[in-house]
PyMOL CGO cylinders between C-alpha atoms (Angstrom):
from pymol import cmd
from pymol.cgo import CYLINDER

trace = [
    CYLINDER, -1.61, 21.15, 2.83, 2.07, 19.14, 3.15, 0.3, 1, 1, 1, 1, 1, 1,
    CYLINDER, 2.07, 19.14, 3.15, 2.48, 15.71, 1.35, 0.3, 1, 1, 1, 1, 1, 1,
    CYLINDER, 2.48, 15.71, 1.35, 2.42, 14.16, 5.43, 0.3, 1, 1, 1, 1, 1, 1,
    CYLINDER, 2.42, 14.16, 5.43, -0.94, 15.70, 6.21, 0.3, 1, 1, 1, 1, 1, 1,
    CYLINDER, -0.94, 15.70, 6.21, -1.90, 14.63, 2.65, 0.3, 1, 1, 1, 1, 1, 1,
    CYLINDER, -1.90, 14.63, 2.65, -0.91, 10.97, 2.96, 0.3, 1, 1, 1, 1, 1, 1,
    CYLINDER, -0.91, 10.97, 2.96, -1.94, 11.02, 6.54, 0.3, 1, 1, 1, 1, 1, 1,
    CYLINDER, -1.94, 11.02, 6.54, -5.55, 11.43, 6.00, 0.3, 1, 1, 1, 1, 1, 1,
    CYLINDER, -5.55, 11.43, 6.00, -5.45, 9.78, 3.25, 0.3, 1, 1, 1, 1, 1, 1,
    CYLINDER, -5.45, 9.78, 3.25, -4.74, 6.83, 5.08, 0.3, 1, 1, 1, 1, 1, 1,
    CYLINDER, -4.74, 6.83, 5.08, -6.98, 7.21, 7.78, 0.3, 1, 1, 1, 1, 1, 1,
    CYLINDER, -6.98, 7.21, 7.78, -9.76, 8.30, 4.87, 0.3, 1, 1, 1, 1, 1, 1,
    CYLINDER, -9.76, 8.30, 4.87, -9.73, 4.76, 3.32, 0.3, 1, 1, 1, 1, 1, 1,
    CYLINDER, -9.73, 4.76, 3.32, -8.82, 3.03, 7.19, 0.3, 1, 1, 1, 1, 1, 1,
    CYLINDER, -8.82, 3.03, 7.19, -11.89, 3.66, 7.55, 0.3, 1, 1, 1, 1, 1, 1,
    CYLINDER, -11.89, 3.66, 7.55, -13.90, 2.93, 4.92, 0.3, 1, 1, 1, 1, 1, 1,
    CYLINDER, -13.90, 2.93, 4.92, -15.93, -0.14, 5.27, 0.3, 1, 1, 1, 1, 1, 1,
    CYLINDER, -15.93, -0.14, 5.27, -16.96, -0.69, 1.62, 0.3, 1, 1, 1, 1, 1, 1,
    CYLINDER, -16.96, -0.69, 1.62, -14.05, -2.56, 0.63, 0.3, 1, 1, 1, 1, 1, 1,
    CYLINDER, -14.05, -2.56, 0.63, -13.11, -5.75, -1.22, 0.3, 1, 1, 1, 1, 1, 1,
    CYLINDER, -13.11, -5.75, -1.22, -12.57, -8.81, 0.61, 0.3, 1, 1, 1, 1, 1, 1,
    CYLINDER, -12.57, -8.81, 0.61, -9.13, -9.49, -0.73, 0.3, 1, 1, 1, 1, 1, 1,
    CYLINDER, -9.13, -9.49, -0.73, -6.14, -8.47, 1.12, 0.3, 1, 1, 1, 1, 1, 1,
    CYLINDER, -6.14, -8.47, 1.12, -3.29, -6.90, 0.17, 0.3, 1, 1, 1, 1, 1, 1,
    CYLINDER, -3.29, -6.90, 0.17, 0.01, -7.31, 2.58, 0.3, 1, 1, 1, 1, 1, 1,
    CYLINDER, 0.01, -7.31, 2.58, 2.74, -4.26, 3.20, 0.3, 1, 1, 1, 1, 1, 1,
    CYLINDER, 2.74, -4.26, 3.20, 6.65, -4.96, 4.61, 0.3, 1, 1, 1, 1, 1, 1,
    CYLINDER, 6.65, -4.96, 4.61, 6.23, -4.31, 8.42, 0.3, 1, 1, 1, 1, 1, 1,
    CYLINDER, 6.23, -4.31, 8.42, 9.41, -2.66, 8.16, 0.3, 1, 1, 1, 1, 1, 1,
    CYLINDER, 9.41, -2.66, 8.16, 8.32, 0.10, 5.53, 0.3, 1, 1, 1, 1, 1, 1,
    CYLINDER, 8.32, 0.10, 5.53, 4.88, 0.58, 6.94, 0.3, 1, 1, 1, 1, 1, 1,
    CYLINDER, 4.88, 0.58, 6.94, 6.30, 1.41, 10.37, 0.3, 1, 1, 1, 1, 1, 1,
    CYLINDER, 6.30, 1.41, 10.37, 9.47, 3.56, 8.25, 0.3, 1, 1, 1, 1, 1, 1,
    CYLINDER, 9.47, 3.56, 8.25, 6.43, 5.41, 5.91, 0.3, 1, 1, 1, 1, 1, 1,
    CYLINDER, 6.43, 5.41, 5.91, 4.98, 5.95, 9.68, 0.3, 1, 1, 1, 1, 1, 1,
    CYLINDER, 4.98, 5.95, 9.68, 7.72, 7.78, 11.59, 0.3, 1, 1, 1, 1, 1, 1,
    CYLINDER, 7.72, 7.78, 11.59, 7.54, 9.77, 8.05, 0.3, 1, 1, 1, 1, 1, 1,
    CYLINDER, 7.54, 9.77, 8.05, 3.95, 10.92, 8.66, 0.3, 1, 1, 1, 1, 1, 1,
    CYLINDER, 3.95, 10.92, 8.66, 4.33, 11.30, 12.20, 0.3, 1, 1, 1, 1, 1, 1,
    CYLINDER, 4.33, 11.30, 12.20, 6.95, 13.19, 12.11, 0.3, 1, 1, 1, 1, 1, 1,
    CYLINDER, 6.95, 13.19, 12.11, 9.50, 10.26, 14.19, 0.3, 1, 1, 1, 1, 1, 1,
    CYLINDER, 9.50, 10.26, 14.19, 11.95, 10.13, 10.86, 0.3, 1, 1, 1, 1, 1, 1,
    CYLINDER, 11.95, 10.13, 10.86, 13.53, 13.49, 8.47, 0.3, 1, 1, 1, 1, 1, 1,
    CYLINDER, 13.53, 13.49, 8.47, 13.06, 11.23, 5.08, 0.3, 1, 1, 1, 1, 1, 1,
    CYLINDER, 13.06, 11.23, 5.08, 9.71, 9.29, 3.88, 0.3, 1, 1, 1, 1, 1, 1,
    CYLINDER, 9.71, 9.29, 3.88, 10.31, 5.78, 3.54, 0.3, 1, 1, 1, 1, 1, 1,
    CYLINDER, 10.31, 5.78, 3.54, 11.76, 4.79, -0.04, 0.3, 1, 1, 1, 1, 1, 1,
    CYLINDER, 11.76, 4.79, -0.04, 9.44, 2.58, -2.39, 0.3, 1, 1, 1, 1, 1, 1,
    CYLINDER, 9.44, 2.58, -2.39, 8.32, -0.52, -1.26, 0.3, 1, 1, 1, 1, 1, 1,
    CYLINDER, 8.32, -0.52, -1.26, 10.20, -3.39, -0.51, 0.3, 1, 1, 1, 1, 1, 1,
    CYLINDER, 10.20, -3.39, -0.51, 7.85, -6.68, -0.28, 0.3, 1, 1, 1, 1, 1, 1,
    CYLINDER, 7.85, -6.68, -0.28, 10.34, -9.05, -2.02, 0.3, 1, 1, 1, 1, 1, 1,
    CYLINDER, 10.34, -9.05, -2.02, 10.73, -10.76, 1.95, 0.3, 1, 1, 1, 1, 1, 1,
    CYLINDER, 10.73, -10.76, 1.95, 7.17, -11.43, 2.31, 0.3, 1, 1, 1, 1, 1, 1,
    CYLINDER, 7.17, -11.43, 2.31, 7.05, -13.98, -0.69, 0.3, 1, 1, 1, 1, 1, 1,
    CYLINDER, 7.05, -13.98, -0.69, 8.50, -17.26, -0.64, 0.3, 1, 1, 1, 1, 1, 1,
    CYLINDER, 8.50, -17.26, -0.64, 8.15, -19.36, -4.25, 0.3, 1, 1, 1, 1, 1, 1,
    CYLINDER, 8.15, -19.36, -4.25, 7.31, -23.99, -3.34, 0.3, 1, 1, 1, 1, 1, 1,
    CYLINDER, 7.31, -23.99, -3.34, 6.55, -26.25, -5.13, 0.3, 1, 1, 1, 1, 1, 1,
    CYLINDER, 6.55, -26.25, -5.13, 2.99, -25.44, -5.27, 0.3, 1, 1, 1, 1, 1, 1,
    CYLINDER, 2.99, -25.44, -5.27, 3.06, -21.47, -5.48, 0.3, 1, 1, 1, 1, 1, 1,
    CYLINDER, 3.06, -21.47, -5.48, 4.26, -18.78, -3.65, 0.3, 1, 1, 1, 1, 1, 1,
    CYLINDER, 4.26, -18.78, -3.65, 3.58, -18.68, -0.19, 0.3, 1, 1, 1, 1, 1, 1,
    CYLINDER, 3.58, -18.68, -0.19, 4.23, -15.49, 2.43, 0.3, 1, 1, 1, 1, 1, 1,
    CYLINDER, 4.23, -15.49, 2.43, 6.73, -16.77, 4.63, 0.3, 1, 1, 1, 1, 1, 1,
    CYLINDER, 6.73, -16.77, 4.63, 6.61, -17.97, 8.17, 0.3, 1, 1, 1, 1, 1, 1,
    CYLINDER, 6.61, -17.97, 8.17, 7.14, -16.01, 10.74, 0.3, 1, 1, 1, 1, 1, 1,
    CYLINDER, 7.14, -16.01, 10.74, 7.67, -12.76, 8.40, 0.3, 1, 1, 1, 1, 1, 1,
    CYLINDER, 7.67, -12.76, 8.40, 6.37, -9.63, 10.27, 0.3, 1, 1, 1, 1, 1, 1,
    CYLINDER, 6.37, -9.63, 10.27, 3.72, -7.68, 7.87, 0.3, 1, 1, 1, 1, 1, 1,
    CYLINDER, 3.72, -7.68, 7.87, 0.81, -5.65, 7.53, 0.3, 1, 1, 1, 1, 1, 1,
    CYLINDER, 0.81, -5.65, 7.53, -3.23, -6.49, 5.29, 0.3, 1, 1, 1, 1, 1, 1,
    CYLINDER, -3.23, -6.49, 5.29, -4.89, -3.73, 3.90, 0.3, 1, 1, 1, 1, 1, 1,
    CYLINDER, -4.89, -3.73, 3.90, -7.36, -2.81, 1.84, 0.3, 1, 1, 1, 1, 1, 1,
    CYLINDER, -7.36, -2.81, 1.84, -7.10, -2.57, -1.99, 0.3, 1, 1, 1, 1, 1, 1,
    CYLINDER, -7.10, -2.57, -1.99, -7.14, 1.40, -2.21, 0.3, 1, 1, 1, 1, 1, 1,
    CYLINDER, -7.14, 1.40, -2.21, -5.07, 1.82, 1.24, 0.3, 1, 1, 1, 1, 1, 1,
    CYLINDER, -5.07, 1.82, 1.24, -2.17, -0.52, -0.95, 0.3, 1, 1, 1, 1, 1, 1,
    CYLINDER, -2.17, -0.52, -0.95, -3.33, 1.63, -4.21, 0.3, 1, 1, 1, 1, 1, 1,
    CYLINDER, -3.33, 1.63, -4.21, -1.90, 5.18, -2.14, 0.3, 1, 1, 1, 1, 1, 1,
    CYLINDER, -1.90, 5.18, -2.14, 0.61, 3.72, -1.30, 0.3, 1, 1, 1, 1, 1, 1,
    CYLINDER, 0.61, 3.72, -1.30, 2.01, 2.13, -4.32, 0.3, 1, 1, 1, 1, 1, 1,
    CYLINDER, 2.01, 2.13, -4.32, 0.90, 5.47, -6.65, 0.3, 1, 1, 1, 1, 1, 1,
    CYLINDER, 0.90, 5.47, -6.65, 3.48, 7.65, -3.76, 0.3, 1, 1, 1, 1, 1, 1,
    CYLINDER, 3.48, 7.65, -3.76, 6.21, 5.18, -3.50, 0.3, 1, 1, 1, 1, 1, 1,
    CYLINDER, 6.21, 5.18, -3.50, 6.02, 2.73, -6.70, 0.3, 1, 1, 1, 1, 1, 1,
    CYLINDER, 6.02, 2.73, -6.70, 7.68, -0.87, -5.64, 0.3, 1, 1, 1, 1, 1, 1,
    CYLINDER, 7.68, -0.87, -5.64, 6.08, -3.86, -4.79, 0.3, 1, 1, 1, 1, 1, 1,
    CYLINDER, 6.08, -3.86, -4.79, 5.89, -7.26, -5.56, 0.3, 1, 1, 1, 1, 1, 1,
    CYLINDER, 5.89, -7.26, -5.56, 1.76, -6.77, -4.96, 0.3, 1, 1, 1, 1, 1, 1,
    CYLINDER, 1.76, -6.77, -4.96, 1.38, -9.17, -2.80, 0.3, 1, 1, 1, 1, 1, 1,
    CYLINDER, 1.38, -9.17, -2.80, -2.02, -9.90, -2.90, 0.3, 1, 1, 1, 1, 1, 1,
    CYLINDER, -2.02, -9.90, -2.90, -3.73, -12.19, -0.69, 0.3, 1, 1, 1, 1, 1, 1,
    CYLINDER, -3.73, -12.19, -0.69, -7.73, -13.55, -2.18, 0.3, 1, 1, 1, 1, 1, 1,
    CYLINDER, -7.73, -13.55, -2.18, -10.71, -13.36, -0.53, 0.3, 1, 1, 1, 1, 1, 1,
    CYLINDER, -10.71, -13.36, -0.53, -11.24, -17.33, -2.07, 0.3, 1, 1, 1, 1, 1, 1,
    CYLINDER, -11.24, -17.33, -2.07, -7.07, -17.80, -0.41, 0.3, 1, 1, 1, 1, 1, 1,
    CYLINDER, -7.07, -17.80, -0.41, -3.65, -18.80, -1.69, 0.3, 1, 1, 1, 1, 1, 1,
    CYLINDER, -3.65, -18.80, -1.69, -1.65, -15.80, -2.56, 0.3, 1, 1, 1, 1, 1, 1,
    CYLINDER, -1.65, -15.80, -2.56, -0.24, -14.03, -5.21, 0.3, 1, 1, 1, 1, 1, 1,
    CYLINDER, -0.24, -14.03, -5.21, 2.10, -12.26, -6.41, 0.3, 1, 1, 1, 1, 1, 1,
    CYLINDER, 2.10, -12.26, -6.41, 2.12, -10.11, -9.41, 0.3, 1, 1, 1, 1, 1, 1,
    CYLINDER, 2.12, -10.11, -9.41, 4.29, -6.98, -9.98, 0.3, 1, 1, 1, 1, 1, 1,
    CYLINDER, 4.29, -6.98, -9.98, 2.65, -3.77, -10.84, 0.3, 1, 1, 1, 1, 1, 1,
    CYLINDER, 2.65, -3.77, -10.84, 2.07, -2.28, -14.59, 0.3, 1, 1, 1, 1, 1, 1,
    CYLINDER, 2.07, -2.28, -14.59, 3.60, 1.35, -15.38, 0.3, 1, 1, 1, 1, 1, 1,
    CYLINDER, 3.60, 1.35, -15.38, 0.39, 1.68, -16.41, 0.3, 1, 1, 1, 1, 1, 1,
    CYLINDER, 0.39, 1.68, -16.41, -1.33, 0.94, -13.79, 0.3, 1, 1, 1, 1, 1, 1,
    CYLINDER, -1.33, 0.94, -13.79, 1.06, 2.96, -11.63, 0.3, 1, 1, 1, 1, 1, 1,
    CYLINDER, 1.06, 2.96, -11.63, 0.27, 5.56, -14.50, 0.3, 1, 1, 1, 1, 1, 1,
    CYLINDER, 0.27, 5.56, -14.50, -3.49, 5.18, -13.29, 0.3, 1, 1, 1, 1, 1, 1,
    CYLINDER, -3.49, 5.18, -13.29, -2.98, 5.52, -9.59, 0.3, 1, 1, 1, 1, 1, 1,
    CYLINDER, -2.98, 5.52, -9.59, -1.70, 8.40, -8.98, 0.3, 1, 1, 1, 1, 1, 1,
    CYLINDER, -1.70, 8.40, -8.98, -3.99, 9.84, -11.33, 0.3, 1, 1, 1, 1, 1, 1,
    CYLINDER, -3.99, 9.84, -11.33, -7.07, 8.88, -10.04, 0.3, 1, 1, 1, 1, 1, 1,
    CYLINDER, -7.07, 8.88, -10.04, -5.09, 10.05, -6.21, 0.3, 1, 1, 1, 1, 1, 1,
    CYLINDER, -5.09, 10.05, -6.21, -4.25, 12.99, -7.99, 0.3, 1, 1, 1, 1, 1, 1,
    CYLINDER, -4.25, 12.99, -7.99, -8.60, 13.43, -8.73, 0.3, 1, 1, 1, 1, 1, 1,
    CYLINDER, -8.60, 13.43, -8.73, -9.37, 12.52, -5.29, 0.3, 1, 1, 1, 1, 1, 1,
    CYLINDER, -9.37, 12.52, -5.29, -7.60, 15.04, -3.18, 0.3, 1, 1, 1, 1, 1, 1,
    CYLINDER, -7.60, 15.04, -3.18, -7.94, 17.92, -6.01, 0.3, 1, 1, 1, 1, 1, 1,
    CYLINDER, -7.94, 17.92, -6.01, -12.23, 17.54, -5.01, 0.3, 1, 1, 1, 1, 1, 1,
    CYLINDER, -12.23, 17.54, -5.01, -11.05, 17.37, -0.88, 0.3, 1, 1, 1, 1, 1, 1,
    CYLINDER, -11.05, 17.37, -0.88, -9.48, 20.39, -0.97, 0.3, 1, 1, 1, 1, 1, 1,
    CYLINDER, -9.48, 20.39, -0.97, -12.17, 22.13, -3.25, 0.3, 1, 1, 1, 1, 1, 1,
    CYLINDER, -12.17, 22.13, -3.25, -15.08, 21.28, -0.81, 0.3, 1, 1, 1, 1, 1, 1,
    CYLINDER, -15.08, 21.28, -0.81, -13.10, 21.70, 1.92, 0.3, 1, 1, 1, 1, 1, 1,
]
cmd.load_cgo(trace, "trace")
């Protein structure tokens, strides 16, 4: 299976999964549209690393989403899929209890996510 097809299939499967935490992970709309164009064969090259830096502004009381900044909100699994494939960051989370949490993904987390994705990919191939 080609990489584009795999990514699109994974995204659709995870997007339909209703057993997800209520925390939402923000993703730059510009980056997501670049990815979408690539998997839909409207762009020649895959997007580069995720760049969420413009989504957040630091306020005295802590980080906050930048007003009027276009972004999408996804589950942790979808965020993990994109992060494991493309890297980048920062991780911008809207916890269920409110507020904004901003962290830089650690290399150990990235390695773990890539392994989890690889295992799931192999098990799906064996099942088809």
